[in-house]
ChimeraX commands (.cxc) that place a marker at each C-alpha (Angstrom):
marker #1 position 18.17,6.01,13.40 radius 0.5
marker #1 position 15.89,7.30,16.16 radius 0.5
marker #1 position 14.30,9.77,13.76 radius 0.5
marker #1 position 13.60,7.07,11.15 radius 0.5
marker #1 position 12.08,4.81,13.81 radius 0.5
marker #1 position 9.85,7.66,15.01 radius 0.5
marker #1 position 8.75,8.59,11.50 radius 0.5
marker #1 position 7.95,4.96,10.66 radius 0.5
marker #1 position 5.96,4.61,13.89 radius 0.5
marker #1 position 3.90,7.71,13.03 radius 0.5
marker #1 position 3.33,6.45,9.49 radius 0.5
marker #1 position 2.34,2.98,10.67 radius 0.5
marker #1 position -0.20,4.44,13.10 radius 0.5
marker #1 position -1.76,6.31,10.18 radius 0.5
marker #1 position -1.82,3.15,8.06 radius 0.5
marker #1 position -3.55,1.13,10.79 radius 0.5
marker #1 position -6.25,3.81,11.13 radius 0.5
marker #1 position -6.91,4.06,7.36 radius 0.5
marker #1 position -10.45,3.59,6.03 radius 0.5
marker #1 position -10.03,5.02,2.52 radius 0.5
marker #1 position -11.34,1.98,0.61 radius 0.5
marker #1 position -14.90,0.93,1.62 radius 0.5
marker #1 position -14.68,-2.42,-0.21 radius 0.5
marker #1 position -11.48,-3.38,1.61 radius 0.5
marker #1 position -12.72,-2.15,5.00 radius 0.5
marker #1 position -15.86,-4.26,4.63 radius 0.5
marker #1 position -13.97,-7.37,3.52 radius 0.5
marker #1 position -11.14,-7.29,6.08 radius 0.5
marker #1 position -13.62,-6.77,8.95 radius 0.5
marker #1 position -15.98,-9.49,7.67 radius 0.5
marker #1 position -13.11,-11.99,7.55 radius 0.5
marker #1 position -12.06,-10.95,11.07 radius 0.5
marker #1 position -15.57,-11.60,12.39 radius 0.5
marker #1 position -16.27,-14.86,10.60 radius 0.5
marker #1 position -12.73,-16.31,10.88 radius 0.5
marker #1 position -11.48,-19.62,9.54 radius 0.5
marker #1 position -12.32,-22.66,11.63 radius 0.5
marker #1 position -8.64,-23.46,12.24 radius 0.5
marker #1 position -8.21,-19.99,13.79 radius 0.5
marker #1 position -11.53,-19.66,15.65 radius 0.5
marker #1 position -9.70,-18.99,18.95 radius 0.5
marker #1 position -7.75,-16.08,17.43 radius 0.5
marker #1 position -8.72,-12.44,17.79 radius 0.5
marker #1 position -8.14,-11.33,14.22 radius 0.5
marker #1 position -6.29,-8.08,13.54 radius 0.5
marker #1 position -8.82,-7.04,10.89 radius 0.5
marker #1 position -7.16,-3.67,10.10 radius 0.5
marker #1 position -4.59,-2.37,7.58 radius 0.5
marker #1 position -1.22,-4.04,8.09 radius 0.5
marker #1 position 1.74,-1.70,8.63 radius 0.5
marker #1 position 5.29,-2.20,7.41 radius 0.5
marker #1 position 7.74,-4.20,9.51 radius 0.5
marker #1 position 11.49,-4.44,9.89 radius 0.5
marker #1 position 14.76,-2.59,10.40 radius 0.5
marker #1 position 14.44,1.21,10.38 radius 0.5
marker #1 position 18.02,1.38,9.03 radius 0.5
marker #1 position 17.25,-1.03,6.19 radius 0.5
marker #1 position 18.99,-0.65,2.85 radius 0.5
marker #1 position 16.54,-3.16,1.34 radius 0.5
marker #1 position 12.80,-2.55,1.03 radius 0.5
marker #1 position 10.85,-5.72,0.21 radius 0.5
marker #1 position 7.48,-4.97,-1.37 radius 0.5
marker #1 position 4.69,-7.53,-1.45 radius 0.5
marker #1 position 1.16,-7.48,-2.83 radius 0.5
marker #1 position -1.34,-7.44,0.04 radius 0.5
marker #1 position -2.08,-9.05,3.41 radius 0.5
marker #1 position -3.56,-12.55,3.23 radius 0.5
marker #1 position -7.10,-12.74,4.62 radius 0.5
marker #1 position -6.17,-15.36,7.23 radius 0.5
marker #1 position -2.46,-14.49,7.39 radius 0.5
marker #1 position -1.48,-10.89,8.09 radius 0.5
marker #1 position -5.14,-9.84,8.38 radius 0.5
marker #1 position -5.25,-12.27,11.30 radius 0.5
marker #1 position -1.83,-11.71,12.89 radius 0.5
marker #1 position -1.29,-8.01,12.18 radius 0.5
marker #1 position 2.20,-8.46,10.72 radius 0.5
marker #1 position 3.04,-8.61,7.05 radius 0.5
marker #1 position 3.65,-12.13,5.65 radius 0.5
marker #1 position 2.95,-13.69,9.05 radius 0.5
marker #1 position 0.81,-16.76,9.62 radius 0.5
marker #1 position 0.52,-18.11,6.06 radius 0.5
marker #1 position 2.42,-20.30,3.59 radius 0.5
marker #1 position 3.77,-17.35,1.61 radius 0.5
marker #1 position 5.35,-15.99,4.78 radius 0.5
marker #1 position 6.77,-19.41,5.65 radius 0.5
marker #1 position 8.56,-19.48,2.30 radius 0.5
marker #1 position 9.70,-15.84,2.34 radius 0.5
marker #1 position 11.11,-15.70,5.88 radius 0.5
marker #1 position 12.90,-19.04,5.48 radius 0.5
marker #1 position 14.62,-17.58,2.40 radius 0.5
marker #1 position 15.46,-14.30,4.17 radius 0.5
marker #1 position 16.88,-16.16,7.17 radius 0.5
marker #1 position 19.07,-18.34,4.98 radius 0.5
marker #1 position 20.91,-15.30,3.59 radius 0.5
marker #1 position 21.00,-13.32,6.83 radius 0.5
marker #1 position 18.16,-10.80,6.44 radius 0.5
marker #1 position 16.13,-12.38,9.30 radius 0.5
marker #1 position 17.09,-13.77,12.71 radius 0.5
marker #1 position 14.80,-16.79,12.41 radius 0.5
marker #1 position 13.18,-18.76,9.56 radius 0.5
marker #1 position 9.59,-18.66,10.82 radius 0.5
marker #1 position 6.92,-15.98,11.27 radius 0.5
marker #1 position 3.91,-17.28,13.12 radius 0.5
marker #1 position 2.61,-14.36,15.20 radius 0.5
marker #1 position 3.54,-10.75,15.86 radius 0.5
marker #1 position 5.22,-11.52,19.20 radius 0.5
marker #1 position 7.33,-14.50,18.10 radius 0.5
marker #1 position 10.69,-12.67,18.29 radius 0.5
marker #1 position 11.25,-12.26,14.56 radius 0.5
marker #1 position 13.61,-9.42,13.65 radius 0.5
marker #1 position 14.80,-8.32,10.23 radius 0.5
marker #1 position 18.37,-7.22,9.57 radius 0.5
marker #1 position 18.94,-4.51,6.96 radius 0.5
marker #1 position 15.49,-5.23,5.48 radius 0.5
marker #1 position 12.01,-3.72,5.80 radius 0.5
marker #1 position 8.85,-5.33,4.41 radius 0.5
marker #1 position 5.72,-3.55,3.25 radius 0.5
marker #1 position 2.76,-4.32,1.01 radius 0.5
marker #1 position 1.50,-2.47,-2.05 radius 0.5
marker #1 position -2.01,-2.75,-0.59 radius 0.5
marker #1 position -2.28,-2.59,3.20 radius 0.5
marker #1 position -5.65,-4.37,3.54 radius 0.5
marker #1 position -6.59,-7.90,2.49 radius 0.5
marker #1 position -8.51,-7.64,-0.82 radius 0.5
marker #1 position -11.28,-10.04,-1.92 radius 0.5
marker #1 position -9.81,-12.77,-4.10 radius 0.5
marker #1 position -6.39,-11.27,-3.41 radius 0.5
marker #1 position -7.10,-8.85,-6.29 radius 0.5
marker #1 position -6.94,-5.14,-5.44 radius 0.5
marker #1 position -8.58,-2.59,-7.71 radius 0.5
marker #1 position -6.43,0.07,-9.43 radius 0.5
marker #1 position -8.16,2.74,-7.32 radius 0.5
marker #1 position -7.19,0.87,-4.14 radius 0.5
marker #1 position -3.57,0.63,-5.24 radius 0.5
marker #1 position -3.65,4.39,-5.89 radius 0.5
marker #1 position -5.16,5.06,-2.45 radius 0.5
marker #1 position -2.29,3.18,-0.79 radius 0.5
marker #1 position 0.47,4.71,-2.91 radius 0.5
marker #1 position 1.13,7.63,-0.58 radius 0.5
marker #1 position 2.13,5.27,2.23 radius 0.5
marker #1 position 4.77,3.63,0.05 radius 0.5
marker #1 position 6.02,7.05,-1.08 radius 0.5
marker #1 position 6.56,8.03,2.54 radius 0.5
marker #1 position 8.28,4.73,3.39 radius 0.5
marker #1 position 10.71,5.32,0.54 radius 0.5
marker #1 position 11.35,8.88,1.74 radius 0.5
marker #1 position 11.99,7.73,5.31 radius 0.5
marker #1 position 14.05,4.61,4.59 radius 0.5
marker #1 position 15.88,5.84,1.47 radius 0.5
marker #1 position 16.70,2.23,0.55 radius 0.5
marker #1 position 19.47,1.34,-1.86 radius 0.5
marker #1 position 17.47,-1.63,-3.21 radius 0.5
marker #1 position 13.81,-2.56,-3.64 radius 0.5
marker #1 position 12.79,-6.20,-4.05 radius 0.5
marker #1 position 9.39,-6.50,-5.72 radius 0.5
marker #1 position 7.52,-9.71,-4.95 radius 0.5
marker #1 position 5.51,-9.98,-8.15 radius 0.5
marker #1 position 4.55,-7.68,-11.01 radius 0.5
marker #1 position 2.01,-5.57,-9.09 radius 0.5
marker #1 position 4.72,-4.55,-6.59 radius 0.5
marker #1 position 7.22,-4.00,-9.45 radius 0.5
marker #1 position 4.75,-1.69,-11.21 radius 0.5
marker #1 position 3.83,0.08,-7.95 radius 0.5
marker #1 position 7.43,1.18,-7.38 radius 0.5
marker #1 position 7.92,2.23,-11.01 radius 0.5
marker #1 position 4.65,4.20,-10.97 radius 0.5
marker #1 position 6.00,6.30,-8.10 radius 0.5
marker #1 position 9.14,7.02,-10.11 radius 0.5
marker #1 position 7.03,7.84,-13.16 radius 0.5
marker #1 position 4.94,10.32,-11.18 radius 0.5
marker #1 position 8.14,11.92,-9.87 radius 0.5
marker #1 position 9.43,12.24,-13.44 radius 0.5
marker #1 position 12.38,9.90,-12.81 radius 0.5
marker #1 position 11.24,7.49,-15.54 radius 0.5
marker #1 position 9.02,8.17,-18.53 radius 0.5
marker #1 position 7.33,4.76,-18.79 radius 0.5
marker #1 position 6.94,1.60,-16.71 radius 0.5
marker #1 position 6.93,-0.45,-19.91 radius 0.5
marker #1 position 10.65,0.15,-20.38 radius 0.5
marker #1 position 11.33,-2.13,-17.40 radius 0.5
marker #1 position 10.28,-5.72,-18.02 radius 0.5
marker #1 position 9.28,-7.82,-15.00 radius 0.5
marker #1 position 10.50,-11.39,-14.65 radius 0.5
marker #1 position 11.88,-13.56,-11.88 radius 0.5
marker #1 position 15.44,-12.35,-11.33 radius 0.5
marker #1 position 14.87,-9.13,-13.28 radius 0.5
marker #1 position 16.88,-6.02,-12.36 radius 0.5
marker #1 position 16.40,-2.39,-13.22 radius 0.5
marker #1 position 19.10,0.21,-12.66 radius 0.5
marker #1 position 17.17,3.42,-12.26 radius 0.5
marker #1 position 18.34,7.00,-12.79 radius 0.5
marker #1 position 19.53,9.37,-10.09 radius 0.5
marker #1 position 19.55,8.21,-6.49 radius 0.5
marker #1 position 16.52,5.95,-6.88 radius 0.5
marker #1 position 16.80,2.48,-5.38 radius 0.5
marker #1 position 17.97,-0.35,-7.63 radius 0.5
marker #1 position 14.96,-2.56,-8.44 radius 0.5
marker #1 position 15.02,-6.37,-8.24 radius 0.5
marker #1 position 12.10,-8.64,-9.08 radius 0.5
marker #1 position 11.03,-12.14,-8.10 radius 0.5
marker #1 position 7.84,-14.09,-8.60 radius 0.5
marker #1 position 5.49,-13.74,-5.63 radius 0.5
marker #1 position 5.89,-16.50,-2.99 radius 0.5
marker #1 position 2.23,-17.47,-3.29 radius 0.5
marker #1 position 1.19,-21.07,-2.74 radius 0.5
marker #1 position 0.24,-21.21,-6.40 radius 0.5
marker #1 position 3.87,-20.45,-7.29 radius 0.5
marker #1 position 5.72,-22.32,-4.55 radius 0.5
marker #1 position 3.69,-25.55,-4.66 radius 0.5
marker #1 position 3.91,-25.87,-8.44 radius 0.5
marker #1 position 7.67,-25.32,-8.50 radius 0.5
marker #1 position 7.40,-22.06,-10.43 radius 0.5
marker #1 position 9.33,-20.62,-7.49 radius 0.5
marker #1 position 11.81,-22.62,-5.40 radius 0.5
marker #1 position 13.96,-21.75,-2.36 radius 0.5
marker #1 position 17.04,-21.98,-4.58 radius 0.5
marker #1 position 15.58,-19.43,-7.02 radius 0.5
marker #1 position 14.91,-16.99,-4.19 radius 0.5
marker #1 position 18.35,-17.65,-2.69 radius 0.5
marker #1 position 20.11,-16.67,-5.93 radius 0.5
marker #1 position 18.35,-13.29,-6.08 radius 0.5
marker #1 position 18.73,-12.55,-2.38 radius 0.5
marker #1 position 22.46,-13.30,-2.49 radius 0.5
marker #1 position 22.76,-11.00,-5.50 radius 0.5
marker #1 position 21.05,-8.26,-3.48 radius 0.5
marker #1 position 23.44,-8.83,-0.57 radius 0.5
marker #1 position 26.40,-8.46,-2.92 radius 0.5
marker #1 position 24.90,-5.29,-4.38 radius 0.5
marker #1 position 24.41,-3.79,-0.91 radius 0.5
marker #1 position 27.95,-4.66,0.18 radius 0.5
marker #1 position 29.46,-2.36,-2.47 radius 0.5
marker link #1:1,2 radius 0.2
marker link #1:2,3 radius 0.2
marker link #1:3,4 radius 0.2
marker link #1:4,5 radius 0.2
marker link #1:5,6 radius 0.2
marker link #1:6,7 radius 0.2
marker link #1:7,8 radius 0.2
marker link #1:8,9 radius 0.2
marker link #1:9,10 radius 0.2
marker link #1:10,11 radius 0.2
marker link #1:11,12 radius 0.2
marker link #1:12,13 radius 0.2
marker link #1:13,14 radius 0.2
marker link #1:14,15 radius 0.2
marker link #1:15,16 radius 0.2
marker link #1:16,17 radius 0.2
marker link #1:17,18 radius 0.2
marker link #1:18,19 radius 0.2
marker link #1:19,20 radius 0.2
marker link #1:20,21 radius 0.2
marker link #1:21,22 radius 0.2
marker link #1:22,23 radius 0.2
marker link #1:23,24 radius 0.2
marker link #1:24,25 radius 0.2
marker link #1:25,26 radius 0.2
marker link #1:26,27 radius 0.2
marker link #1:27,28 radius 0.2
marker link #1:28,29 radius 0.2
marker link #1:29,30 radius 0.2
marker link #1:30,31 radius 0.2
marker link #1:31,32 radius 0.2
marker link #1:32,33 radius 0.2
marker link #1:33,34 radius 0.2
marker link #1:34,35 radius 0.2
marker link #1:35,36 radius 0.2
marker link #1:36,37 radius 0.2
marker link #1:37,38 radius 0.2
marker link #1:38,39 radius 0.2
marker link #1:39,40 radius 0.2
marker link #1:40,41 radius 0.2
marker link #1:41,42 radius 0.2
marker link #1:42,43 radius 0.2
marker link #1:43,44 radius 0.2
marker link #1:44,45 radius 0.2
marker link #1:45,46 radius 0.2
marker link #1:46,47 radius 0.2
marker link #1:47,48 radius 0.2
marker link #1:48,49 radius 0.2
marker link #1:49,50 radius 0.2
marker link #1:50,51 radius 0.2
marker link #1:51,52 radius 0.2
marker link #1:52,53 radius 0.2
marker link #1:53,54 radius 0.2
marker link #1:54,55 radius 0.2
marker link #1:55,56 radius 0.2
marker link #1:56,57 radius 0.2
marker link #1:57,58 radius 0.2
marker link #1:58,59 radius 0.2
marker link #1:59,60 radius 0.2
marker link #1:60,61 radius 0.2
marker link #1:61,62 radius 0.2
marker link #1:62,63 radius 0.2
marker link #1:63,64 radius 0.2
marker link #1:64,65 radius 0.2
marker link #1:65,66 radius 0.2
marker link #1:66,67 radius 0.2
marker link #1:67,68 radius 0.2
marker link #1:68,69 radius 0.2
marker link #1:69,70 radius 0.2
marker link #1:70,71 radius 0.2
marker link #1:71,72 radius 0.2
marker link #1:72,73 radius 0.2
marker link #1:73,74 radius 0.2
marker link #1:74,75 radius 0.2
marker link #1:75,76 radius 0.2
marker link #1:76,77 radius 0.2
marker link #1:77,78 radius 0.2
marker link #1:78,79 radius 0.2
marker link #1:79,80 radius 0.2
marker link #1:80,81 radius 0.2
marker link #1:81,82 radius 0.2
marker link #1:82,83 radius 0.2
marker link #1:83,84 radius 0.2
marker link #1:84,85 radius 0.2
marker link #1:85,86 radius 0.2
marker link #1:86,87 radius 0.2
marker link #1:87,88 radius 0.2
marker link #1:88,89 radius 0.2
marker link #1:89,90 radius 0.2
marker link #1:90,91 radius 0.2
marker link #1:91,92 radius 0.2
marker link #1:92,93 radius 0.2
marker link #1:93,94 radius 0.2
marker link #1:94,95 radius 0.2
marker link #1:95,96 radius 0.2
marker link #1:96,97 radius 0.2
marker link #1:97,98 radius 0.2
marker link #1:98,99 radius 0.2
marker link #1:99,100 radius 0.2
marker link #1:100,101 radius 0.2
marker link #1:101,102 radius 0.2
marker link #1:102,103 radius 0.2
marker link #1:103,104 radius 0.2
marker link #1:104,105 radius 0.2
marker link #1:105,106 radius 0.2
marker link #1:106,107 radius 0.2
marker link #1:107,108 radius 0.2
marker link #1:108,109 radius 0.2
marker link #1:109,110 radius 0.2
marker link #1:110,111 radius 0.2
marker link #1:111,112 radius 0.2
marker link #1:112,113 radius 0.2
marker link #1:113,114 radius 0.2
marker link #1:114,115 radius 0.2
marker link #1:115,116 radius 0.2
marker link #1:116,117 radius 0.2
marker link #1:117,118 radius 0.2
marker link #1:118,119 radius 0.2
marker link #1:119,120 radius 0.2
marker link #1:120,121 radius 0.2
marker link #1:121,122 radius 0.2
marker link #1:122,123 radius 0.2
marker link #1:123,124 radius 0.2
marker link #1:124,125 radius 0.2
marker link #1:125,126 radius 0.2
marker link #1:126,127 radius 0.2
marker link #1:127,128 radius 0.2
marker link #1:128,129 radius 0.2
marker link #1:129,130 radius 0.2
marker link #1:130,131 radius 0.2
marker link #1:131,132 radius 0.2
marker link #1:132,133 radius 0.2
marker link #1:133,134 radius 0.2
marker link #1:134,135 radius 0.2
marker link #1:135,136 radius 0.2
marker link #1:136,137 radius 0.2
marker link #1:137,138 radius 0.2
marker link #1:138,139 radius 0.2
marker link #1:139,140 radius 0.2
marker link #1:140,141 radius 0.2
marker link #1:141,142 radius 0.2
marker link #1:142,143 radius 0.2
marker link #1:143,144 radius 0.2
marker link #1:144,145 radius 0.2
marker link #1:145,146 radius 0.2
marker link #1:146,147 radius 0.2
marker link #1:147,148 radius 0.2
marker link #1:148,149 radius 0.2
marker link #1:149,150 radius 0.2
marker link #1:150,151 radius 0.2
marker link #1:151,152 radius 0.2
marker link #1:152,153 radius 0.2
marker link #1:153,154 radius 0.2
marker link #1:154,155 radius 0.2
marker link #1:155,156 radius 0.2
marker link #1:156,157 radius 0.2
marker link #1:157,158 radius 0.2
marker link #1:158,159 radius 0.2
marker link #1:159,160 radius 0.2
marker link #1:160,161 radius 0.2
marker link #1:161,162 radius 0.2
marker link #1:162,163 radius 0.2
marker link #1:163,164 radius 0.2
marker link #1:164,165 radius 0.2
marker link #1:165,166 radius 0.2
marker link #1:166,167 radius 0.2
marker link #1:167,168 radius 0.2
marker link #1:168,169 radius 0.2
marker link #1:169,170 radius 0.2
marker link #1:170,171 radius 0.2
marker link #1:171,172 radius 0.2
marker link #1:172,173 radius 0.2
marker link #1:173,174 radius 0.2
marker link #1:174,175 radius 0.2
marker link #1:175,176 radius 0.2
marker link #1:176,177 radius 0.2
marker link #1:177,178 radius 0.2
marker link #1:178,179 radius 0.2
marker link #1:179,180 radius 0.2
marker link #1:180,181 radius 0.2
marker link #1:181,182 radius 0.2
marker link #1:182,183 radius 0.2
marker link #1:183,184 radius 0.2
marker link #1:184,185 radius 0.2
marker link #1:185,186 radius 0.2
marker link #1:186,187 radius 0.2
marker link #1:187,188 radius 0.2
marker link #1:188,189 radius 0.2
marker link #1:189,190 radius 0.2
marker link #1:190,191 radius 0.2
marker link #1:191,192 radius 0.2
marker link #1:192,193 radius 0.2
marker link #1:193,194 radius 0.2
marker link #1:194,195 radius 0.2
marker link #1:195,196 radius 0.2
marker link #1:196,197 radius 0.2
marker link #1:197,198 radius 0.2
marker link #1:198,199 radius 0.2
marker link #1:199,200 radius 0.2
marker link #1:200,201 radius 0.2
marker link #1:201,202 radius 0.2
marker link #1:202,203 radius 0.2
marker link #1:203,204 radius 0.2
marker link #1:204,205 radius 0.2
marker link #1:205,206 radius 0.2
marker link #1:206,207 radius 0.2
marker link #1:207,208 radius 0.2
marker link #1:208,209 radius 0.2
marker link #1:209,210 radius 0.2
marker link #1:210,211 radius 0.2
marker link #1:211,212 radius 0.2
marker link #1:212,213 radius 0.2
marker link #1:213,214 radius 0.2
marker link #1:214,215 radius 0.2
marker link #1:215,216 radius 0.2
marker link #1:216,217 radius 0.2
marker link #1:217,218 radius 0.2
marker link #1:218,219 radius 0.2
marker link #1:219,220 radius 0.2
marker link #1:220,221 radius 0.2
marker link #1:221,222 radius 0.2
marker link #1:222,223 radius 0.2
marker link #1:223,224 radius 0.2
marker link #1:224,225 radius 0.2
marker link #1:225,226 radius 0.2
marker link #1:226,227 radius 0.2
marker link #1:227,228 radius 0.2
marker link #1:228,229 radius 0.2
marker link #1:229,230 radius 0.2
marker link #1:230,231 radius 0.2
view
């Protein structure tokens, strides 16, 4: 436990210092300077956002990228935006979080048996990372998987689903990502000791406000993950 915590701390310090992608560095820092009027009194984080959660986690939750005025402002993944409101409420309901809200990095939120990271660690323009930027971030996810050794990965959206499968493809564990079809509620049992993959639609406002994703839909998948981890 102590060793995992130490290794994650070292990794997260490296993530926060990263400047590999000039486009993302420029954008995240521009947003942090200009701010949104509602948050003009905030000192924005404006750096890559590290992973967050339980160092003993059996579940790794993988999102897309920090929101420009969410995690890029608060410094904690899925914190300070509507997507985070939806996600943490769902995690709390099934026991993966100690509270249903995530407003700021010092609000007392703790995860239980879960760790959350993003495929891209910096807020991208238009919330659309480039393939080269995903590739630049891949090494951080590889190391998180090596440290945590999770039994399950929950991909929030297809980009996260593909990011995990690409790592397995590069390791030679799978031959093609195309063999594993993404959908809400999808599962992929992967060879060897690789983590079991679950998929849900991303908790974006576009999905949650149109009813494409509901709390009940997330609850079904999260309870299935809990049952999987209990065996």
